[in-house]
Each structure stands twice: as structure tokens, then as C-alpha cells.
LOMIDREN-692218 format. One record per residue (C-alpha): residue number from 1; residue in three letters; x negated, y negated, z. Coordinates in steps of 0.001 Angstrom, whole numbers. Each point is the difference from the previous one (the first is absolute). Last residue first. Layout:
REM residues N
NUM | ALA | X | Y | Z $
...
END
This chain:
REM residues 489
489 | UNK | -56121 | -151081 | 73616 $
488 | UNK | 1873 | -477 | -3257 $
487 | UNK | 3295 | 1228 | 1386 $
486 | UNK | -86 | 3027 | -2337 $
485 | UNK | -3560 | 819 | 1081 $
484 | UNK | 975 | -329 | 3681 $
483 | UNK | 2857 | 2432 | -590 $
482 | UNK | -2341 | 2368 | -1846 $
481 | UNK | -2519 | -6 | 2858 $
480 | UNK | 2793 | 764 | 2488 $
479 | UNK | 1211 | 2894 | -2132 $
478 | UNK | -3541 | 1343 | -271 $
477 | UNK | -438 | -136 | 3762 $
476 | UNK | 3343 | 1732 | 502 $
475 | UNK | -1143 | 2870 | -2211 $
474 | UNK | -3370 | 172 | 1772 $
473 | UNK | 1701 | 201 | 3410 $
472 | UNK | 2599 | 2548 | -1115 $
471 | UNK | -2449 | 2459 | -1498 $
470 | UNK | -1555 | 125 | -3458 $
469 | UNK | 1229 | 3558 | -550 $
468 | UNK | 3480 | -913 | 1270 $
467 | UNK | -23 | -3089 | -2198 $
466 | UNK | -696 | 2135 | -3063 $
465 | UNK | 2850 | 2370 | 923 $
464 | UNK | 2275 | -3035 | 234 $
463 | UNK | -1016 | -1251 | -3436 $
462 | UNK | -86 | 3069 | -2222 $
461 | UNK | -2896 | -475 | -2488 $
460 | UNK | -133 | -3398 | -1674 $
459 | UNK | 1565 | -2305 | -2543 $
458 | UNK | 364 | -3658 | 996 $
457 | UNK | -3633 | -242 | 1032 $
456 | UNK | -2067 | -1093 | 2995 $
455 | UNK | 806 | 3261 | 1878 $
454 | UNK | 1314 | -1299 | 3363 $
453 | UNK | 961 | -3597 | -809 $
452 | UNK | 1105 | 926 | -3517 $
451 | UNK | 2283 | 2748 | 1315 $
450 | UNK | 1372 | -2299 | 2695 $
449 | UNK | 765 | -2735 | -2551 $
448 | UNK | 2030 | 2536 | -2022 $
447 | UNK | 1657 | 1807 | 2898 $
446 | UNK | 2743 | -2538 | 741 $
445 | UNK | 728 | -623 | -3685 $
444 | UNK | 93 | 3750 | -693 $
443 | UNK | 2475 | 531 | 2852 $
442 | UNK | 2347 | -2454 | -1680 $
441 | UNK | 938 | -2858 | 2257 $
440 | UNK | 3177 | -998 | 1789 $
439 | UNK | -1946 | -385 | 3240 $
438 | UNK | 2004 | 2701 | 1766 $
437 | UNK | -362 | 2270 | -3046 $
436 | UNK | -3801 | -482 | -10 $
435 | UNK | -38 | 765 | 3744 $
434 | UNK | 1805 | 3318 | -595 $
433 | UNK | -2515 | 1050 | -2652 $
432 | UNK | -2926 | -996 | 2186 $
431 | UNK | 1372 | 2013 | 2927 $
430 | UNK | 646 | 2995 | -2283 $
429 | UNK | -3621 | -138 | -1159 $
428 | UNK | -1056 | -98 | 3642 $
427 | UNK | 1961 | 3197 | 689 $
426 | UNK | -1280 | 1866 | -3033 $
425 | UNK | -3623 | -906 | 932 $
424 | UNK | 140 | 1032 | 3690 $
423 | UNK | -3354 | -936 | 1543 $
422 | UNK | -212 | -3427 | -1584 $
421 | UNK | 1093 | -2396 | 2760 $
420 | UNK | 3592 | -970 | 913 $
419 | UNK | -166 | -3476 | 1531 $
418 | UNK | -3368 | -1181 | -1294 $
417 | UNK | 815 | 1371 | -3445 $
416 | UNK | 3414 | -1686 | -58 $
415 | UNK | -1438 | -3336 | 1108 $
414 | UNK | -2806 | 186 | -2572 $
413 | UNK | 2491 | 650 | -2799 $
412 | UNK | 2126 | -2991 | 1072 $
411 | UNK | -3106 | -2187 | -60 $
410 | UNK | -861 | 1313 | -3459 $
409 | UNK | 3450 | -1072 | -1168 $
408 | UNK | -618 | -3470 | 1404 $
407 | UNK | -3316 | -263 | -1873 $
406 | UNK | 1719 | 1057 | -3247 $
405 | UNK | 2712 | -2605 | 556 $
404 | UNK | -2594 | -2711 | 580 $
403 | UNK | -1856 | 1023 | -3137 $
402 | UNK | 3105 | -277 | -2181 $
401 | UNK | 2949 | 2102 | -1083 $
400 | UNK | 2033 | 647 | -3161 $
399 | UNK | -1938 | 3201 | -696 $
398 | UNK | -2145 | 1303 | 2870 $
397 | UNK | -3179 | -1915 | 963 $
396 | UNK | -3152 | 1868 | 1025 $
395 | UNK | -1767 | -127 | -3401 $
394 | UNK | 791 | -3717 | -261 $
393 | UNK | -2551 | -654 | 2749 $
392 | UNK | -2895 | 1367 | -2057 $
391 | UNK | -1463 | 3173 | 1481 $
390 | UNK | -2156 | -116 | 3128 $
389 | UNK | -3369 | 1661 | -508 $
388 | UNK | -99 | 3416 | 1576 $
387 | UNK | 208 | 1179 | 3577 $
386 | UNK | -1894 | 3209 | 468 $
385 | UNK | 120 | 3773 | -245 $
384 | UNK | 3653 | 731 | -766 $
383 | UNK | 234 | -2871 | -2494 $
382 | UNK | -2669 | 1688 | -2174 $
381 | UNK | 2183 | 3061 | -645 $
380 | UNK | 1380 | -640 | -3501 $
379 | UNK | -3120 | -1749 | -1345 $
378 | UNK | -2368 | 2532 | 1564 $
377 | UNK | 2117 | 3043 | -995 $
376 | UNK | 326 | -669 | -3734 $
375 | UNK | -3337 | 1772 | -605 $
374 | UNK | 1686 | 3324 | 731 $
373 | UNK | 2174 | -523 | -3053 $
372 | UNK | 3756 | -293 | -460 $
371 | UNK | 624 | -642 | 3669 $
370 | UNK | 3347 | -1431 | 1073 $
369 | UNK | 1663 | 3236 | 1113 $
368 | UNK | -2976 | 885 | 2204 $
367 | UNK | -144 | -3418 | 1671 $
366 | UNK | 2448 | 298 | 2905 $
365 | UNK | -356 | 3748 | 642 $
364 | UNK | -3790 | -509 | 63 $
363 | UNK | 12 | -2791 | 2582 $
362 | UNK | -118 | 2229 | 3102 $
361 | UNK | -3036 | 1841 | -1403 $
360 | UNK | -1574 | -3361 | -795 $
359 | UNK | 432 | -1226 | 3580 $
358 | UNK | -1512 | 3176 | 1421 $
357 | UNK | -3059 | -182 | -2264 $
356 | UNK | -392 | -3715 | 708 $
355 | UNK | -198 | 755 | 3734 $
354 | UNK | -2347 | 2931 | -644 $
353 | UNK | -2557 | -2307 | -1680 $
352 | UNK | -2862 | 1440 | -2008 $
351 | UNK | -531 | -1730 | -3345 $
350 | UNK | 1135 | -3390 | 1283 $
349 | UNK | 3281 | -1513 | -1196 $
348 | UNK | 1377 | -2557 | -2442 $
347 | UNK | -3286 | -693 | -1779 $
346 | UNK | 1386 | 991 | -3402 $
345 | UNK | -2560 | 2815 | -195 $
344 | UNK | 1282 | 1354 | 3323 $
343 | UNK | 3611 | -75 | -1207 $
342 | UNK | -928 | 1786 | -3242 $
341 | UNK | -2047 | 2589 | 1920 $
340 | UNK | 2896 | 686 | 2370 $
339 | UNK | 2644 | 586 | -2657 $
338 | UNK | -875 | 3669 | -446 $
337 | UNK | 210 | 739 | 3736 $
336 | UNK | 3305 | -1832 | 341 $
335 | UNK | 1399 | 2021 | -2886 $
334 | UNK | -985 | 3325 | 1509 $
333 | UNK | 1359 | -948 | 3438 $
332 | UNK | 3311 | -1238 | -1404 $
331 | UNK | 432 | 3235 | -1921 $
330 | UNK | -218 | -258 | -3756 $
329 | UNK | 2979 | 444 | -2316 $
328 | UNK | 519 | -3755 | -274 $
327 | UNK | -3510 | -508 | -1354 $
326 | UNK | 552 | 2796 | -2513 $
325 | UNK | 3122 | -1627 | -1372 $
324 | UNK | -1671 | -3406 | -191 $
323 | UNK | -2869 | 1445 | -1988 $
322 | UNK | 2365 | 1707 | -2415 $
321 | UNK | 1817 | -3278 | -577 $
320 | UNK | -3308 | -1787 | -667 $
319 | UNK | -840 | 2745 | -2521 $
318 | UNK | 3308 | -730 | -1738 $
317 | UNK | -830 | -3697 | -48 $
316 | UNK | -3453 | 728 | -1454 $
315 | UNK | 1518 | 1944 | -2916 $
314 | UNK | -2595 | 1954 | -1952 $
313 | UNK | 1590 | 1153 | -3245 $
312 | UNK | -593 | 3593 | -1108 $
311 | UNK | -842 | 866 | -3578 $
310 | UNK | 2074 | 2648 | -1822 $
309 | UNK | -923 | 3661 | -52 $
308 | UNK | 1511 | 778 | 3389 $
307 | UNK | -1406 | 2467 | 2529 $
306 | UNK | 2565 | 2367 | 1507 $
305 | UNK | -1237 | 2963 | -2053 $
304 | UNK | -3350 | -226 | 1761 $
303 | UNK | 1778 | 1014 | 3193 $
302 | UNK | -129 | -1625 | 3433 $
301 | UNK | 2691 | 836 | 2570 $
300 | UNK | -2107 | 1676 | 2704 $
299 | UNK | -2873 | -2463 | -395 $
298 | UNK | 2299 | -3030 | 116 $
297 | UNK | 1601 | 1398 | 3147 $
296 | UNK | -3406 | 358 | 1646 $
295 | UNK | -860 | -3591 | -903 $
294 | UNK | 3238 | -1211 | 1558 $
293 | UNK | 2807 | -1039 | -2294 $
292 | UNK | 2355 | -2997 | -119 $
291 | UNK | 1774 | -727 | -3284 $
290 | UNK | 3000 | 2312 | -338 $
289 | UNK | 3025 | -146 | -2263 $
288 | UNK | -1225 | 2628 | -2407 $
287 | UNK | -2927 | 2114 | 1196 $
286 | UNK | -3585 | -86 | -1266 $
285 | UNK | -745 | -2185 | -3011 $
284 | UNK | -3394 | -1095 | -1312 $
283 | UNK | -1249 | -2981 | -1981 $
282 | UNK | -731 | -2086 | 3073 $
281 | UNK | 1693 | 1919 | 2840 $
280 | UNK | -3278 | 1148 | 1558 $
279 | UNK | -1187 | -3614 | 64 $
278 | UNK | 2971 | -1001 | 2156 $
277 | UNK | -408 | 2748 | 2586 $
276 | UNK | -3772 | -426 | 138 $
275 | UNK | 275 | -3773 | 518 $
274 | UNK | 2694 | 362 | 2639 $
273 | UNK | -1973 | 2631 | 1918 $
272 | UNK | -3141 | -2152 | -169 $
271 | UNK | 1819 | -2885 | 1714 $
270 | UNK | -285 | -3405 | -1635 $
269 | UNK | -1316 | -2888 | 2064 $
268 | UNK | -1607 | -2301 | -2559 $
267 | UNK | -3443 | 1295 | 970 $
266 | UNK | 1011 | 3503 | -1058 $
265 | UNK | 1553 | -1189 | -3247 $
264 | UNK | -3222 | -1853 | -825 $
263 | UNK | -2030 | 3082 | 1006 $
262 | UNK | 1959 | 1966 | -2599 $
261 | UNK | -1121 | -2210 | -2858 $
260 | UNK | 2944 | -943 | -2248 $
259 | UNK | 1313 | -3180 | 1615 $
258 | UNK | 2102 | -2181 | -2260 $
257 | UNK | 1154 | 134 | -3637 $
256 | UNK | -3058 | -1937 | -1253 $
255 | UNK | -2166 | 2533 | 1797 $
254 | UNK | 944 | 2711 | -2479 $
253 | UNK | 2791 | 2426 | -856 $
252 | UNK | 37 | 711 | -3731 $
251 | UNK | 2451 | -2282 | -1783 $
250 | UNK | 3784 | 358 | -26 $
249 | UNK | 679 | -3287 | 1781 $
248 | UNK | 1083 | 1931 | 3100 $
247 | UNK | -3546 | 1258 | 366 $
246 | UNK | -820 | 3346 | -1504 $
245 | UNK | -1207 | 3349 | 1333 $
244 | UNK | -980 | 2374 | -2783 $
243 | UNK | 1487 | 3447 | -481 $
242 | UNK | -2226 | 2877 | 1098 $
241 | UNK | -1991 | 2061 | -2459 $
240 | UNK | 319 | 3674 | 911 $
239 | UNK | -2703 | 2212 | -1442 $
238 | UNK | -480 | 3699 | 666 $
237 | UNK | -3683 | 701 | 459 $
236 | UNK | -1951 | 827 | -3198 $
235 | UNK | -1184 | 3566 | -390 $
234 | UNK | -3711 | 288 | -715 $
233 | UNK | -1830 | 1070 | -3168 $
232 | UNK | -2578 | -2749 | 439 $
231 | UNK | 883 | -1598 | -3345 $
230 | UNK | 3705 | 541 | 684 $
229 | UNK | -270 | -1880 | 3276 $
228 | UNK | -1897 | -2771 | -1771 $
227 | UNK | 2584 | -304 | -2779 $
226 | UNK | 2754 | -97 | 2627 $
225 | UNK | -1851 | -2795 | 1797 $
224 | UNK | -75 | -2095 | -3177 $
223 | UNK | 3697 | 717 | -553 $
222 | UNK | 786 | -1094 | 3598 $
221 | UNK | -1913 | -3301 | -23 $
220 | UNK | 2795 | -1805 | -1854 $
219 | UNK | 2492 | 1128 | 2700 $
218 | UNK | -1862 | -1828 | 2790 $
217 | UNK | 2411 | -2977 | 40 $
216 | UNK | 2695 | 2501 | 927 $
215 | UNK | -1244 | 55 | 3593 $
214 | UNK | -1418 | 3200 | 1487 $
213 | UNK | 1019 | 3510 | 951 $
212 | UNK | -2566 | 2629 | -952 $
211 | UNK | 1098 | 3507 | 945 $
210 | UNK | -2062 | 3139 | 587 $
209 | UNK | -3234 | -1523 | 1283 $
208 | UNK | -2490 | 2801 | 621 $
207 | UNK | -2743 | -2268 | 1329 $
206 | UNK | -2366 | 1124 | -2757 $
205 | UNK | 2558 | -746 | -2723 $
204 | UNK | 1155 | -3371 | 1342 $
203 | UNK | -3612 | -982 | 628 $
202 | UNK | -1244 | 825 | -3487 $
201 | UNK | 2967 | -1704 | -1692 $
200 | UNK | -232 | -3206 | 2043 $
199 | UNK | -3789 | -229 | -162 $
198 | UNK | -16 | 232 | -3786 $
197 | UNK | 2859 | -2444 | -556 $
196 | UNK | -1102 | -2607 | 2546 $
195 | UNK | -3417 | -329 | -1572 $
194 | UNK | -2905 | 1836 | 1525 $
193 | UNK | -3060 | -1871 | 1273 $
192 | UNK | -3309 | 1363 | -1262 $
191 | UNK | -1451 | -3425 | -799 $
190 | UNK | 554 | 536 | -3735 $
189 | UNK | 3687 | 652 | 595 $
188 | UNK | 1630 | 3425 | -16 $
187 | UNK | 3396 | 581 | -1612 $
186 | UNK | -4 | -2723 | -2647 $
185 | UNK | 3001 | -37 | -2313 $
184 | UNK | -100 | 1689 | -3412 $
183 | UNK | 2517 | -2182 | -1857 $
182 | UNK | 2741 | -1271 | 2337 $
181 | UNK | 3009 | 2154 | -846 $
180 | UNK | 2242 | -1137 | -2848 $
179 | UNK | -1727 | 2229 | -2572 $
178 | UNK | 749 | 2915 | 2282 $
177 | UNK | 3717 | -542 | -492 $
176 | UNK | 1750 | 426 | 3341 $
175 | UNK | 2918 | 2346 | 662 $
174 | UNK | 1921 | -24 | 3262 $
173 | UNK | 2292 | 2781 | 1195 $
172 | UNK | 2224 | -935 | 2931 $
171 | UNK | 115 | -3447 | 1575 $
170 | UNK | 542 | 925 | 3618 $
169 | UNK | -2116 | 3149 | 346 $
168 | UNK | -2466 | -1107 | -2659 $
167 | UNK | -1116 | 2486 | -2615 $
166 | UNK | -3033 | -228 | -2226 $
165 | UNK | -691 | -128 | -3699 $
164 | UNK | -3042 | -1242 | -1887 $
163 | UNK | 411 | -688 | -3692 $
162 | UNK | -1854 | 696 | -3227 $
161 | UNK | -3030 | -1786 | -1349 $
160 | UNK | -3502 | -1089 | 1020 $
159 | UNK | -54 | 2017 | 3213 $
158 | UNK | -1476 | -2125 | 2819 $
157 | UNK | -3589 | 957 | 706 $
156 | UNK | -803 | -1297 | 3477 $
155 | UNK | -2952 | -2366 | 340 $
154 | UNK | -3151 | 389 | 2079 $
153 | UNK | -2072 | -3128 | 466 $
152 | UNK | -3558 | -457 | -1083 $
151 | UNK | -3353 | -1602 | 753 $
150 | UNK | -2930 | 807 | -2263 $
149 | UNK | -2634 | 2080 | 1754 $
148 | UNK | -1922 | 541 | -3231 $
147 | UNK | 617 | 3741 | 381 $
146 | UNK | 3743 | -676 | 208 $
145 | UNK | -140 | -2032 | -3191 $
144 | UNK | -1953 | 2726 | -1777 $
143 | UNK | 2367 | 2752 | 1170 $
142 | UNK | 3006 | -1935 | -1331 $
141 | UNK | -1739 | -573 | -3323 $
140 | UNK | -879 | 3678 | -320 $
139 | UNK | 3464 | 1216 | 989 $
138 | UNK | 1464 | -2217 | -2669 $
137 | UNK | 2124 | -2933 | 1087 $
136 | UNK | 3677 | 583 | -721 $
135 | UNK | 1681 | -1730 | 2899 $
134 | UNK | -2612 | -2746 | 289 $
133 | UNK | 1818 | -2649 | -2063 $
132 | UNK | 3453 | 926 | 1345 $
131 | UNK | 1315 | -3494 | -933 $
130 | UNK | 745 | -1054 | 3591 $
129 | UNK | 3055 | -2132 | 508 $
128 | UNK | 2172 | -2937 | -999 $
127 | UNK | 3213 | 1015 | -1696 $
126 | UNK | 2068 | -1854 | -2566 $
125 | UNK | -3137 | -1447 | -1555 $
124 | UNK | 43 | -3744 | -520 $
123 | UNK | -3246 | 86 | -2011 $
122 | UNK | -1486 | -2586 | 2351 $
121 | UNK | 1188 | 2014 | 3018 $
120 | UNK | -1503 | 3181 | -1402 $
119 | UNK | -3275 | -1829 | -659 $
118 | UNK | -62 | -1372 | 3550 $
117 | UNK | 546 | 3477 | 1432 $
116 | UNK | -2734 | 1543 | -2128 $
115 | UNK | -2437 | -2736 | 995 $
114 | UNK | 879 | 671 | 3663 $
113 | UNK | -555 | 3746 | -363 $
112 | UNK | -3338 | -600 | -1748 $
111 | UNK | -1218 | -2276 | 2800 $
110 | UNK | 1247 | 2396 | 2692 $
109 | UNK | -2204 | 2801 | -1314 $
108 | UNK | 1148 | 2833 | -2209 $
107 | UNK | -1665 | 3227 | 1156 $
106 | UNK | 3144 | 2120 | 239 $
105 | UNK | -493 | 3546 | 1227 $
104 | UNK | 2832 | 2325 | -891 $
103 | UNK | 3205 | 1632 | 1233 $
102 | UNK | 2028 | 3114 | -817 $
101 | UNK | -2981 | 1700 | -1632 $
100 | UNK | 28 | 2663 | 2770 $
99 | UNK | -3506 | -1106 | 1049 $
98 | UNK | 1201 | -3607 | 112 $
97 | UNK | 3008 | 1015 | 2127 $
96 | UNK | -2321 | 1798 | 2418 $
95 | UNK | -2107 | -3161 | 234 $
94 | UNK | 3091 | -1896 | 1178 $
93 | UNK | 686 | 2803 | 2488 $
92 | UNK | -3478 | -197 | 1532 $
91 | UNK | -27 | -3806 | 83 $
90 | UNK | 3363 | -93 | 1737 $
89 | UNK | -1043 | 2528 | 2618 $
88 | UNK | -3234 | -1828 | 778 $
87 | UNK | 1978 | -3204 | 530 $
86 | UNK | 2176 | 1418 | 2792 $
85 | UNK | -809 | -2333 | 2902 $
84 | UNK | 1090 | -3092 | -1948 $
83 | UNK | 3311 | 1794 | -551 $
82 | UNK | 934 | 157 | 3673 $
81 | UNK | 1900 | 3111 | 1113 $
80 | UNK | -3130 | 2057 | 725 $
79 | UNK | 1454 | 2410 | 784 $
78 | UNK | 2368 | 2512 | -1595 $
77 | UNK | 486 | 2195 | 3098 $
76 | UNK | 1043 | -2901 | 2244 $
75 | UNK | -1268 | -3076 | 1787 $
74 | UNK | 2022 | -2370 | 2209 $
73 | UNK | -1549 | -3374 | -876 $
72 | UNK | -808 | 671 | -3646 $
71 | UNK | 3243 | 1839 | -673 $
70 | UNK | 2102 | 3091 | 614 $
69 | UNK | 3397 | 306 | 1679 $
68 | UNK | 940 | -3600 | -798 $
67 | UNK | 1931 | -2395 | 2192 $
66 | UNK | 3468 | -1326 | 756 $
65 | UNK | 680 | -2493 | 2781 $
64 | UNK | 86 | -3322 | -1797 $
63 | UNK | -2511 | -1435 | 2469 $
62 | UNK | -2431 | 2877 | -480 $
61 | UNK | 565 | -391 | -3724 $
60 | UNK | -910 | -3679 | -41 $
59 | UNK | -2985 | 315 | 2358 $
58 | UNK | -1642 | 2679 | -2175 $
57 | UNK | 458 | -1975 | -3206 $
56 | UNK | -1047 | -3273 | 1659 $
55 | UNK | -3173 | 1743 | 1152 $
54 | UNK | -745 | 1007 | -3587 $
53 | UNK | 684 | -3563 | -1130 $
52 | UNK | -2365 | -1282 | 2687 $
51 | UNK | -2759 | 2165 | -1473 $
50 | UNK | 42 | -2028 | -3259 $
49 | UNK | 155 | 1181 | -3621 $
48 | UNK | 414 | -2626 | -2715 $
47 | UNK | -3366 | 384 | -1751 $
46 | UNK | -296 | 3620 | 1112 $
45 | UNK | 2886 | 1186 | -2154 $
44 | UNK | -836 | 3679 | 582 $
43 | UNK | 1962 | 108 | 3261 $
42 | UNK | 2746 | 2464 | -837 $
41 | UNK | 773 | 925 | 3604 $
40 | UNK | 1891 | 3281 | 218 $
39 | UNK | 2828 | 570 | 2484 $
38 | UNK | 1740 | 3370 | -30 $
37 | UNK | 3546 | 1108 | 787 $
36 | UNK | 377 | 3763 | 422 $
35 | UNK | 3018 | 2210 | -589 $
34 | UNK | 3038 | 1241 | 1940 $
33 | UNK | 2167 | -959 | -2950 $
32 | UNK | 1832 | -2888 | 1679 $
31 | UNK | -3325 | -1006 | 1536 $
30 | UNK | -1723 | -286 | -3370 $
29 | UNK | 2915 | -1818 | -1616 $
28 | UNK | 364 | -2489 | 2841 $
27 | UNK | -3760 | -686 | 61 $
26 | UNK | -238 | -559 | -3754 $
25 | UNK | 3026 | -2301 | 158 $
24 | UNK | -1575 | -1884 | 2897 $
23 | UNK | -3373 | -409 | -1718 $
22 | UNK | 1602 | -1421 | -3150 $
21 | UNK | 2125 | -2346 | 2115 $
20 | UNK | -3067 | -1051 | 1975 $
19 | UNK | -1792 | -875 | -3216 $
18 | UNK | 2862 | -2109 | -1326 $
17 | UNK | 536 | -1772 | 3326 $
16 | UNK | -3590 | -1108 | 418 $
15 | UNK | -3125 | 1286 | 1711 $
14 | UNK | -2745 | -2595 | 152 $
13 | UNK | -2457 | -322 | -2850 $
12 | UNK | -2780 | 1788 | -1854 $
11 | UNK | 190 | 3314 | 1841 $
10 | UNK | 1164 | 1948 | -3106 $
9 | UNK | 2916 | 2149 | 1025 $
8 | UNK | 322 | 3760 | -522 $
7 | UNK | 3129 | 1348 | 1683 $
6 | UNK | 20 | 3725 | -487 $
5 | UNK | 2264 | 2992 | -442 $
4 | UNK | -408 | 3689 | 815 $
3 | UNK | 2978 | 2351 | -253 $
2 | UNK | -780 | 3645 | 822 $
1 | UNK | 757 | 2269 | -2927 $
END
């Protein structure tokens, strides 16, 4: 049997972490088995549907770097892959269920349904739902209503007693009392639109889906789907309900925990490789003592047996660590290329400027260790492009010193730089170290006002390497400006 799995989002919002995780696990399983990964757009919720959400879907997965084998934008043997283009199929199969006495026409209008609901609420019924009023209409009465052109929906006949059983790969055998299933749910609406349940079952069968891997919140729909598969006489795909992703407070991951939409992570400067690596580890184990995996390695190591039953906790700090690891693995040229758009957007450099390109390439070894996110680059690197606002005077002053002392120390630094230059970094560092000893100062006290003068902060990328990138003249100019600032000029 060739494995065929699907990711079937509803384009009613931007792609988020939970959806991408479901898609990734489906992809990893399919590829590990030499199977096919399919995208299907379940776009029957027209009230919330928007074309930009479809585009966000495509953009997200192109950025992440894993894609489907079949789908609306790439085609395939099971086309069309958009549910709104398959309505004739749903109507045909819904009518087939009516002919097989597995479903029926319901002529109850919305007014009656609302009165029923209000009455059930007033009577404090345990369950609110349809009362099966039209389930046992006589053939004559049903024919008369159809002849009158009375509007109808098609409802599934849920067995009135007994249980429905199905197997889940993670959770094992599951048994559901039929009396606990939503009574006779609608399959086809009066406007011809299918409900999620009808379209889902029809499409999974016709597209040859062998395994359905989705979030555990969909477990309550599984018995209803099993009843439909049995009604058609079809085999149900193997189910695997994935553990939920929680915030660190134990509640389902949501916006209150931080970013959840993938484009938010992208804008914040996360790398797609880091996001994929971290998401793949949520609720799944691979090899002990190892965290970093390429996508190909994840494919080769993935097994359904490695999925955990218990919920996974989304740890933003752990994801930040992953992002830093991947940043440091990049070549200087790759990283400089990725940072360019952030530096352009911050107004630090023009879009096309070879001089800035060369400077940034030289700066990568200095900033790579300090970057947690790509978006950190403008704040860390701004001093390389222009002189910034002078910090407060106390920022320059070492402990147990004053502004005059800081200015004098800067003068000593300028003298050393003028005398020895910046070509040989180890040599000039040795000169500064020796001068600090001669002055009876700690090296840190000598360099502190220099660091602030050059980078405008007490904590910065490597100081002498920064000055070499800036050039001797610019470095001396900044020192002079700092001295005048300290003297109140």
C-alpha cells in the first residue's frame, strides 16, 4: 500500500504553529515511507474565507522549505483539490446515502430548529440537538414536500443504540456510545454546501488517503466519520490523533502565549530551519542526546512509534536557542544576505550598495555570536553605518573615576591608535594591554570609554575588529567627538 496523507486547512486565517506542525508530521511520515503528501483546501466556510489566506498558505510553506506533491497550485491525479470545486461530488454521494437509507431529507426550517433549541435550554436538557423529527417521515409525506419544492437539508442517520469503535494509532481502540454522538448531523446544507464531515470523508476516500494525522481536538468527529465510512461500505483511513501543543501555563497554545502565526515568527527574524527543527520535536522523539536535525535527517528518522501521547509544551526560549544555533551554523555570506532586508528596512543602508555589502560581510564574524534573531541586526550593527546619539556622560566613566579621567583615557587610546594603526589586531591589543599596565589601570578601565566612543554602548561586538571595519580615521573621529562630549564642548 502506497502511503498517502493530506494537510487540509481551512483558509480562514493565517497559518499558525499548530497547523504547520500537523502538516510537518504528515510530510515526514509520507516521505519516510516513500509516499505522497497532499494539500487540500477545505474552503466551504465562505463567510470567513479570504484569498489572502490562501496566498499566506503558499508563501508560508515555500518559506519553510517543504511542500506538497499534489495540491491546488501543483495539480495531481485527484484534482480538483479545492472543496468548493467539488460540490457536485458531495451532492451525488449525499443522495446515495439517502437512497441507501443511511441518510434522510430534513425539511425543518430554521425557525423550528431555533424554537427546539430554546425549549431544550428552558428544560435544561443535558444535550442540545436535533430531535430527529424528519427521520421517520413516510415516503408519501417526503415525496409531497419535495414536490412542493420545500427546502431541505440531508442528515446522516446515527444508529440509535450500540457503540461505534475505531482504532487510533497512538491511543489504541476507542469506543463511543452512539447516543453520545451529535444526533443526525447535517451532511448537505439547503444551499448545496457540504458540511465539513461529508466533504472530509468523501475527499479522503476519493483521494486515496491512507492515514489521517490531525490534532486530538478532532477525536469527537472520528465516530461520526466511522459511521459514514461504514454506511458507504468503505475502509476508514488509519487514524493518528496528534498530542496538543500547550503553552507553559498548561493551556492550549494561543496568542496570549506569544506569536503563533508563522508570518509573525518570520518577521521576528526566525530561520525556517530552526522553526521546522523545533516543531518536529514537539511531541516526538528521535535520538537521545541530540537536538539539531536537518529536514532530510528528520525524514530518515521519523516513525509513528516515536510520537508521544502526552501534550507538548511550546517553549519560546528553547525555540530562541534553536534559532541562535542555526544562525551560527550559517556562512558569513548567507547570513549577510539574509540580514540585508532588515538593515534596508531600518534605513541603515540602500537596497543596492556594494560598499555596504562588503562591510557587512566583514562584520559577520563580529555579530554572528550575538544574534538571537535576524531582526536583532539593525540594533547591533547600527554603529557601523553612522554615528549615533551620544550616550550619557556617565556611560563612559569607569568605576571610581570621573569625566576628566575618561577623557584622558580616550586620549591615550587615540595616541596608541595613531602610532600603531589597526592592521595587526593582536599586536594593537598587546599595545593597549601593556599601556594599561604602565598606567596602573585595568585593561577593562582603559577600553571602557573607548568601547562607548566607538559603539555607543558598554556591550558590543569585538572592539578592535569593529574599529578596523570603521577605519582608523572614523575611529579617531569618534574618539575626538567623545572627548569633546566629556569636556562639555
